N, C-alpha and C positions, 0 to 999 in steps of 0.2 A: 974653438972646436965645438962643433954642433953634434948633437946626438941624432942618430938615424931613427927613422920611424920604428916604434916598438921598443926602443931602448928603455924608455921610462913608461911604457904602457900607452900605446896608441897616440904617440906624439904629445903627450902631456908633459908639462914641465916637471922637474923633480919635486918642486914644492907642492904642486897639486897632487901628485902621486902620494907623497908622504901624508898630506891631509886626508886623502881618500882612504889610505891604509889605516890611518889613525881612527877615522870615523868608523871603518869596518870593524876594527878591534873593539871599539867601544860598544858597538851594536852587538857583537858576538858576546862580549862580557856581560852586557845587560841581559841578553837572552839566556846565558848560562845561569846567572844569578836568579832570574825569574823561574827557570825550570827547577833549580835547586830548592828555592823557597816553596814552590808548588808541591814538589815531592815531599818536603819536610812537613808541610801543613796537611796535605791530603793523602799522602801515601805512606806516612810513618805508621808502623804497626804499634799496637798498644804496648806500652812499656810495663815492666814489672819492677818491683822494689830492687831486685838485683841489678837492674840496669841503671840505677841512680846511686852512685857512690855517695852522693850528698845525703841520702836517706839512711846510711849505715848508722845504727844505734839511735835512730829517731823513733819516738813513740807516736808522734802525731804532728801535723802542721797547723799552726795558727798564723793566719795571714791577714793583714789589713792592706787594702788597695787604696792608696791616696790618689783619688781620681779627679783630675782637673780637665780632661779632654772634652771639649765642647762640640766637636764635630759628630753629628749622628752617625755618619758613615764609618768613621774611625772607631767610634765608641762601640758599635755593633761588633766589629772585628775583635776589639779588646775584650768585650763582654764574653765572646766565645772562648777566648784564651783563659779568662778567669774561670769560667765554668769548667773548662778542661782541667784546671788545676785541682779543684776539689772533687771532680769526678774521676780523675786519673786512677787507674787500678792500683798502681803502686802507692798512691796516697790513701785510698780507701782501705787497703789491706793492712795499714799500720794499726797498732794496738788501740790508739785513740782516734776517733773520727775527726776529720778536718774541721777547723773553725775558720770561717771566712767572713770578713767585714769589708764593705766598700763605703768609704767616706767621700761624698761628692762635694767638691769645692770649685772655686773659680768658674770658668765658663760652663763646666759640666752641670751646674745647677739649672741651666736653661733646658737641658735635656729632660728634666723631671717635671716640667710644667705642662699642664694639659693645654695651655694656650699655644704652645709651639709643638704640639704632639707629633711624635714620630712613632707610628704604630709598632715598628720592629723594636725600637728602644723600650716602649711600654710593655711589649710582650716579654722581652727578656727580663725586665725588672720584676714582672709578675712571677716568672719562672724562678728567678733568684729567691724571691720570697718563699715560694713553695719548697725550694731546696734547702731552706733554713739559713740562707745568707742574710746577715744583719746589714742593713743599709741606713746610712745617716746622711743628712744634708746640712751643710754649713749655712746657718741663717745669716751670718755676717755677709757671705757672698750673695745670698738671695737679696738682701737689702741693698748692697752696693750695686748690684747689677739690675735692680729694679724689677725683679721677678715678683709677681703677686703670690704671697705665701699660700693663699687659698687655692691656687691652681696646682700645687705640688701633688704628685702622685701619692695616694694614701699609704702605699707600701713602705714609704721612706720615713724614718724617724727624724725629727727636727732637733738639731743641737745648736747651741749658740755660736760655737766656733769649731770648725772642722780640725784645725791644728791641735786644739786641746784633745779632741777625740783620738787623732792619730798618735799623739804623744802618750796618751793614756793607754792605748792598746799596746804600744811599744813597751811601755813600762810593765805591762802584764805578760810580756814575752812573745808578743806577736811580731812576726817579720813584717817590715814595711816595704811595700812595692809601690813606687811612685809612678803614676801615669799622668805625665804633664799634659 
């Protein structure tokens, strides 16, 4: 038995129709996810402490970002999110001001070298310093990855091993957020 024209959409076989529908669903899903992400990032109103159940009974946030992301493009996006954490109205309205630390390790150490300078990254590092964010670079990673220590941005404190720093901050009560 053969299907008449239009039975499966302009004479296409059922398999091609299913593949086309599946592709269209994927495209629609990706478009919806993209729109949702855009609205969340750019259209979300400023939150207050009452909007975060996680901040109930919290006096202040102490956060260490274990930063290994080596892509300048991705790092700039994550840097903006980090900045938003300590500038968030609900966080700044807590009794104790936020304490933020970024420990750079792995491929992220290359972001800090003036030899491979990315101006947007360097600008955000300078802003972090002005905002009182403590920044450390793992010299073990610097050595292993062959980065010249003399080319590291001056805003960054050098530590022998970034894992020791992250562990130490955690022992002091800092929450650890890993950025692979």
